[in-house]
C-alpha positions in Angstrom: 46.0 82.4 13.7 46.7 84.5 10.6 49.6 83.5 8.3 52.9 85.1 9.2 54.0 87.7 6.6 57.1 89.7 6.2 56.4 93.4 6.9 57.4 96.2 4.6 60.5 98.3 5.2 60.9 101.3 2.9 64.4 102.9 3.0 62.8 106.2 2.1 60.9 106.2 5.3 64.0 105.9 7.4 67.1 108.0 8.2 70.6 106.9 7.2 73.2 106.7 9.9 77.0 106.3 9.5 78.6 103.5 11.6 79.6 106.1 14.3 76.2 107.7 14.2 74.5 104.3 14.6 76.7 103.4 17.6 75.8 106.7 19.3 72.1 106.5 18.5 71.9 102.9 19.6 73.6 103.6 23.0 71.3 106.6 23.6 68.1 104.5 23.1 69.5 101.4 24.8 70.4 103.4 27.9 66.9 104.8 28.2 65.0 101.5 27.9 63.1 100.5 31.0 60.5 97.6 31.2 60.6 96.9 27.4 62.4 94.1 25.6 64.8 94.5 22.7 65.2 92.2 19.7 67.8 91.3 17.1 67.4 89.4 13.8 70.6 88.1 12.2 70.4 86.6 8.7 73.8 87.0 7.0 76.3 84.1 7.5 79.5 86.1 7.4 80.5 89.2 9.3 83.7 91.0 10.0 84.2 91.7 13.7 86.3 94.7 14.8 88.4 94.6 18.0 87.5 91.0 18.9 90.6 88.9 19.9 88.6 85.7 19.6 87.5 86.5 16.1 91.1 87.4 15.2 92.2 84.0 16.5 89.6 82.4 14.3 90.9 84.2 11.2 94.5 83.0 12.1 93.3 79.4 12.4 93.8 79.3 16.1 90.6 77.6 16.9 91.3 76.5 20.5 92.5 80.0 21.4 89.3 81.5 19.8 87.1 79.2 22.0 89.2 79.9 25.1 88.8 83.7 24.6 85.1 83.3 24.2 84.9 81.5 27.5 86.9 84.3 29.2 84.2 86.8 28.2 81.5 85.0 30.1 81.7 87.2 33.3 81.2 90.3 31.1 78.2 88.7 29.5 76.7 87.8 32.9 77.2 91.4 34.0 75.5 92.7 30.9 72.5 90.4 31.4 72.3 91.5 35.1 72.1 95.1 34.0 69.3 94.3 31.6 67.4 92.6 34.3 67.8 95.6 36.6 66.1 97.7 33.9 63.3 95.2 33.4 64.5 94.5 29.9 65.7 91.5 28.0 67.6 91.5 24.7 66.4 88.5 22.6 68.2 87.4 19.5 67.1 85.3 16.5 70.0 83.7 14.6 69.2 82.3 11.1 71.6 79.5 10.3 72.5 77.9 7.0 73.7 74.3 7.2 76.5 73.4 7.1 77.6 76.6 9.0 80.2 78.9 7.6 83.4 79.2 9.7 82.1 82.6 11.0 78.7 81.2 12.0 80.3 78.1 13.6 82.4 80.5 15.7 79.6 82.8 16.4 77.3 80.0 17.6 79.8 79.1 20.3 79.7 82.8 21.3 75.9 82.9 21.3 75.8 79.7 23.4 77.8 81.5 26.1 75.5 84.5 25.8 72.4 82.4 26.3 74.0 80.6 29.3 74.8 84.0 30.8 71.1 85.1 30.6 70.9 86.7 27.1 68.3 84.6 25.2 69.2 83.4 21.7 67.3 81.0 19.5 68.3 79.5 16.2 66.0 79.3 13.1 66.9 77.2 10.1 67.4 79.1 6.9 65.1 76.7 5.1 62.3 77.8 7.5 62.6 81.5 6.5 62.9 81.2 2.7 59.2 81.6 2.3 59.7 85.2 3.5 62.5 85.8 1.0 61.1 86.1 -2.5 63.5 87.3 -5.2 61.9 90.7 -5.3 62.7 91.4 -1.6 65.8 89.3 -1.1 67.0 87.8 2.2 65.5 89.0 5.5 67.2 92.2 6.7 69.6 92.5 9.6 67.5 94.2 12.3 67.8 95.6 15.8 64.8 96.9 17.7 65.5 98.7 21.0 62.7 98.7 23.5 60.0 99.3 20.9 61.4 102.8 20.5 63.5 102.5 17.4 64.3 100.0 14.7 67.6 99.8 12.8 68.2 98.0 9.5 71.9 97.4 9.8 73.9 97.5 6.5 77.0 95.5 5.7 79.4 95.5 2.8 80.0 92.3 0.8 83.0 91.5 3.0 80.9 91.6 6.1 82.1 95.0 7.4 79.4 97.1 9.0 78.8 100.3 7.0 75.9 102.0 8.6 72.2 101.6 9.3 68.8 103.0 8.5 66.9 104.2 11.5 63.1 104.0 11.8 60.9 105.5 14.5 57.4 104.9 13.1 55.6 102.9 15.8 53.6 100.8 13.3 56.7 99.8 11.4 58.5 98.9 14.7 55.5 97.0 16.0 55.1 95.0 12.8 58.7 93.9 12.7 58.9 93.2 16.5 55.9 90.9 16.1 57.5 89.2 13.2 60.8 88.6 15.0 59.0 87.4 18.1 57.1 84.9 16.0 60.3 83.5 14.6 61.8 83.4 18.1 58.8 81.4 19.2 59.5 78.7 16.6 63.3 78.6 17.1 65.5 76.3 19.1 67.5 77.4 22.1 71.0 78.0 20.9 72.5 75.9 23.8 70.8 72.7 22.7 71.4 73.5 19.0 75.2 73.9 19.5 75.4 70.8 21.7 73.6 68.7 19.1 74.9 70.1 15.8 78.0 72.3 16.3 80.1 71.2 19.2 81.4 68.1 17.5 82.3 69.8 14.3 86.1 70.0 13.4 87.8 73.3 13.6 86.8 75.6 10.7 89.2 76.7 8.1 90.7 80.1 8.7 
């Protein structure tokens, strides 16, 4: 088997989208996907979530409430997974985790556990296992979303974790190369449910 290599991703070959344009573009492609899986690669350890009551509770230091609100969202997650199955599509996610986890990542891992239990597959990959793909000249792995093999987005975030747009790519070769790369990481990862139960569930409440 050939050695896994990080594919190239030239911003000049893509098209910049504002956050609103990204949301519209993503929804258009996602709604058209039939019989093809989608993928997400998540590398950053801190994000800012808009309009998320559980995340807001985390920021206020209300850990028990944050977890309770995540549990209340499980029926919605199951419905989303069922819709994907009806379209013959699965949305798989790879979450890179630094240890010890940041407060955000600790919270998100609980959310991802519920997603996985609802039928949305998520696997965890240790940051130490991807550093060989992150030379100084290229930096950390990008935040990527691939929708049904049709389009790839390199999602951009400000230093405070706020989403500020994305670069859209439609070149089939670029999409295929990154999809194969993410799928290879996924194959080596650990199911998020087992990971949370062994490494995260016993952790004390994170600092707000």
